[in-house]
C-alpha positions, -999 to +999 in steps of 0.1 A: -934+393-376-925+374-414-899+349-408-872+370-426-874+394-402-872+370-377-847+355-394-829+388-398-834+395-359-819+362-348-789+376-371-785+408-350-793+394-314-755+377-307-738+403-324-759+430-301-750+404-274-716+398-278-710+437-289-723+442-255-701+409-236-673+425-243-678+464-230-688+449-197-654+424-199-640+454-205-656+472-182-657+451-149-623+436-163-600+470-144-621+466-117-615+434-108-582+442-117-580+473-093-597+453-065-569+419-064-544+447-061-553+460-037-560+430-016-529+427-023-516+452-013-538+448+023-522+416+031-485+425+026-488+456+047-505+434+071-479+411+071-449+445+070-466+456+104-464+430+118-422+427+112-426+464+120-443+453+160-411+430+159-389+451+156-406+482+176-399+453+205-368+450+200-359+482+199-376+486+236-355+456+247-326+470+237-334+501+249-338+490+286-304+465+283-288+494+271-304+521+308-293+490+328-256+487+310-247+520+317-259+520+354-240+490+362-209+508+346-219+539+368-223+515+401-191+500+392-175+532+381-179+546+412-150+561+439-160+534+463-167+507+442-131+511+431-114+517+466-134+481+477-114+465+444-083+481+448-082+473+491-095+438+475-067+434+450-042+446+484-035+476+469-030+506+493-034+542+494+000+564+502+007+579+527+021+606+509+018+622+471+046+638+453+034+658+428+064+667+409+065+703+385+051+718+357+081+717+334+095+701+311+129+694+305+150+694+269+174+681+256+183+713+243+177+728+287+218+734+295+207+721+329+202+688+311+226+657+322+237+682+352+254+714+330+249+741+342+231+766+323+260+798+312+272+830+339+262+860+323 
């Protein structure tokens, strides 16, 4: 190899390395960015999973409380419970019950306020 050939090779080599370096950067930069994004999303998903777990346990707790309250309402509104509460308050059962008729009296009715029906 002559001196001029060596000098030419020396000048060309950095250009080759520079172009190869650019290719590698352009090749691996999207890969690195993609992996970084995946890592970010995975961490975010794990965080959301913890929140979801807390919400699900709270929903289950509220369901149990709702069931318990429904049971309590059923007990408190039973006939025997209402009778006991009425006795405690001093209320008594009526001896007889008076039922009224299903007839509705209106002002246009001739028997309203003691008026007699007209004779035919």
